[in-house]
N, C-alpha and C positions, 0 to 999 in steps of 0.2 A: 566380427571383427575382420577387417579388409585382409586381402589375399596375402600380402607380404608378411603381416603379423602371422599368418598362418604358418609361412616358411619358418619364421623365428621360433615360434612356439614348438613346431614339430622337431626342428634340429636341436633345440635346447633340451628337449625330452628324450632325444635319441641317445643311448648309451653306445652306439656303435663307433666311437672314436670321433665324434664330431668335435671340430676344432672350436676352443674358446676364444680366439683371436676375433675381434669385431671385423665385419666386412671391410669397413673403410680402413682399418689399418693393415689388414692383409693386402688390399689393393695397393696402399701407400709402398708398402715394403716390397711387394713381388710383382706387380703389374707394371712393366715398363710402357710408357706411352708409345702407340704405335706411330710410325711416321706418315705424314700428308706428303702427296705427290705434288711438287711444284715444276711447272713446266714453262721455261721462257721459249715462247713461239713466235719465230720471226721468218720472213721469206727473203729479207734482204739484210745486208750487213747493219748491226746496231750502231747507233749514235754514240759518241763519247759519253754522254749523260745516261743513255740506257745501258751501256756497259758498265758504268760506274754503279747504277743501281743493282746489276747483276752480282758484280764483285762484292758490293756491301752485304748483300743478302747470304752469299757464300760464306764469307768470312764471319759474319755474326751469327749465322745459324749454327756453325761449328763452335764458335767461340762461347755462345750462351747455351749450347746443347739443345738446340730447339728440335721437336720431333718432327722432322721434315728431310725430304730428299729432293735435290734440285738438279733438274735436267735441261739442257739447252737443245732445242729441236730446230734445226734450219728446214723447213717446209719445202725449199727448193732442191733439197737433197735427194730427190727421188722417192721409190717406193719403201726403201727401208726407213726414211724419215717420215713418211705417211703413216706407216704401221706403229712407229713410236707414238704418233699424234693421236691415234685411234681412241684412246680413251678419254681425250680431251674434246673431241669433236661431237657436234658442232658449237663453237662458240660464236654468237652473233655479235662480233665486235672487230674492229680494225686490228691488224697486226702492226707492231709487235704487241704482245701482251704477256702477263704472268698468269698462267692457268693454275687453279688449285683444285686439289681433288681430295677426298677422305681417304683413310688408310684402307687398302684393298680389302680387309676384312670387315670394313664397316657396314652396318646395316642400311647406310643411307643409299638407297638405290635409284638415285637421281642425279642431276646435272652437278658439275663442278661449277665454279665460278671464276671470273677473271678480274684482274686489275690492271690499270695502266702500268707500263714499265718505267716508273719512276722511282727516285729514291725515297720520296715521302710516303707513296703506296707501299713500297717494300717495308718500311718501318712500321706502318700501321698493320700490315699483315703479321710480321713476326711478333709483335708485342704490343701491350697496352696498359693502361693503369689498372683497369678492372681485373685482368689477367694477372697481374703482379700481386694485387691485393689479394686474390683468391688463392694463388700459389702460398703466399706468405701465412694465411690463415690455415690452410691444409698441413703445411709443415709444421705450424704451432700446435697441432694436435686436434684441430676441429673435425668431427665425423662428417661434415658436410657443409657446404657454402651453397646458399640458394641464390641463383641469378634470377632476379625480375626483369624480364625485358618488357619494357614499358610499351604501351600502344599509342601513347599521345593523348589519350583521353584522361584528364587528371583524376576525375572522381573514380574512374575504374582501376587505374593504376594505384592510388592511394588505398583504395578498399582492398585490393589484393595484397598489397604490403602490409596492410594492417592485419589481415588474416595470417599471413605467412609469419610475421614477427610474433604475434601473440601465441600461435602453435608452437614455434621452436621454442619460444621461452618455456611455455608449459611442458613439452617433451623433455627438455632438458632436466627437468624435475621428474617426470612420469617414467622416464626410461631407465632412471638409476637401478642398476642390478649389481648383485655380488659379483665379484671376481674369482671365478672358480679356479682352484688349482687342478689342472688336468693330469698332473702326476701323483696327487694324493690318493692313498688307497681308501680313504672315506672323507665324505665332507663335513667339515667342522663348522662351528658357528661363524657367521660372517661378523667381521669386524668393521668398524666405520672406514679404517684407512683402506679396507679392501673392496670398498664400493666403486664401481665404474659409473661415472657420470658423463654421458656424451655432450658435446658442445656444437651448437649450429649457429650460422649467421646469415645475413641477408646482404646482397650487393645489388643495387638497382641500376639498370643500365638502360639509356634512351636509345631508340631506333635510330633516332636523327643525330645521335652523337659521332662526329666524324672519325674521332679517336677509337671509337669501339665498333666501327662499321665491320671490320673483319670477323670479331667475336660474335655479332649479331648474325652475320651471314652463316658462319658456322653452325650456330644454334638452330636457326631457321631452317637449314638444309639438313639437320640431323634425322628427321623425319618427313616423309613425303608430301604431307598436307599442311604443315604449319604455315606456308604462305596463304593458306585460305582463311587466316584469322588476323587479318591487319588490324582489326579494331578490338582486339581482345588482349590482355596482358598474358604473357607466358612466364611460367617458372620452372627452372631446370635445378635439380639438386646436383651438385658437382662434388665428386669425392676423389680418393686416392690420388693419382698424378694427374689431375685435370679431366676426369671422366664424367661427362654429363650422362646422368642415368636415363632420364626420359623428360618429356614436357608434360607440365599440367596447363590447362588451356581455360582461360575465362573463368566460368562457374566450376571448373575441375579443380581450382586452387581453394580447396576447403578442407575443414579438419580432418577429414577422413583420409584423403589422399596424401596429405602432408604426413600425417601419422604413419601411413604405410611406408613411405619413403624413408622416413628418419628412423622406423623401427628395423627396416631391411638393412640400412647402412650402419647402425650401432648393435644389431645382433650378429650372433656367432657366425662366421663364414662356413661355407660349405666345402672350402679349398678346392673347388672345381676350375677348369681351364677358363681363361679370361673371356674368350669369344662366346662361351656359353650364358654369359650373364648380358643383361641388357645394357645398353649405353653406348656412347660415342666419344672417342678421345678428343680433346679440344687441342689445337696447335698452341703450344705454350713455349716460350724461351726460358726455360728453367732446368738447370743442371740438378735434378733430383738426387742423383747418388751423392754428388758433393755435400748437398744440404743436409741429407740424412746422415752422412757421416761426421757431420759438424765443421766441414771445410767451408771457408768462405766462397760465396759465388761471384762470378764476374757481374758488373753493373750493366743493365740493360740501358741502351740510349733512349730517353723517352721520346716516342713519336710525336711528330708535329700534328697539330689539328688540321686534318685534311680529309677529304672526301676520297673514297674508292669509287673506281669505275662500275658502273651497273653490272650485276652479275645476272647471267642468262640461264633459262632452263635448258636442258638437253638431256640425252640419255647417256648413261655411264654403265659400261659392262662391269657386272658384279664379278668378282675374283672370288673363287672358292676359298676358304679358310685352310689352305694346305700350307705348310711351311709357317705356322704359328708357333713352332717350338721356341724360337728365340725370344718371344714376348711373354710366352707362358712358362718358359723355364725359370726357375729360382736366380736371382741375380748374385748369387755368390754367397748370401748370408746363409747361416747355418739354421735349417730347419730344427724346432725343437723336437727331441725324440718322444714318441707317443707309446703309451704302454697299452697298445692294442695289436693284435696279430693282423696277419694279411687279410684274413677272411673278414674280420671286423671293419677294417679299413675300406674292402671292396664293397661290402654291403652298405656302410654309411655312405660311400660316394655315390653308389647307385640311388639310393633313397634321396640324397641331397639333390642330385641332378634331377630326378623326376619331380620333386616338389617345387624346385626352382622354375623348371620349364612351365608347370602348370600355373604357378602363382604369376610369374612374369606375364603369361598370356592373358590371364583373368584380368590382372590390373591395367594392362594396356587397352583393353576394350572399354574399360569404364572411366578413364581418368580424364578425357577431354570434355568440357563443358558439362560435367556432371551435374 
């Protein structure tokens, strides 16, 4: 069996205080989406239309609780401005632009991309139909939503979609397991109502869809070599608060790799800090806290069908994951008490970290064009 299944089996068998909360649920409850860095780069005063785009982006990013931070940088402002621009340079495009980069702790070690500074492009960057559908499904309790980024070759795209749909349907039954009471002194017989059945679904996205250009750019940039496969479909399991686990490429979209990912997402979590797990957060305009608390969320403005400016390759300085405490810290929800001592929790955490690290490394080596 594949490596992530080994993680699940190992953690399930460990009596050292392993958490029975599934990975996807723990991530949804505890892992706040890290902010993307958006920089408005200009060397001359913005036009009224460009300033309106910046104002719209600031207002709606705050109103919709999008995971992004916006900074305006006037490159004519001397050395201090150029230092702020350092993370975004060099972008092969004319100013002014809206430069986009992954969260500092992201494992994406390459270029940001940029869009034109227009209201239409700002709307596409912040939100899209596919991201709204994915967020709703995750909030409805799905363990993972698979995004299939089509390559444009219909036979290959349809074949990949067929494999994905067949496997996630099978796994919804194959991965049913008893819900264990971690507070019970002894395990009793499993009742039908105490069975956990994970749910998965599929969303297909075209690389040429203008409304999804920003989502496609985020996904293709999440790993350094995904642009090398323009003629292959790509599949990304998304879970938690919009976190893409990794990419399956071409022939790597098969029963074994799909089962690995689904087993990992629906299996018991290791309760380790977020950045030690594989994955890249997506930029999504979702107030997760309100949704999880049952409060109504503000409506997002549907983006118009428009294209983004081409995004260019460049070097991006990787920031060390210092200061991750605010995203890894619990969000105020009460942790369930566990009937294990400090030694048990420590040993369990060490075991979990080791197994997760080895399994993730092994899987990443084998999942592309397997």
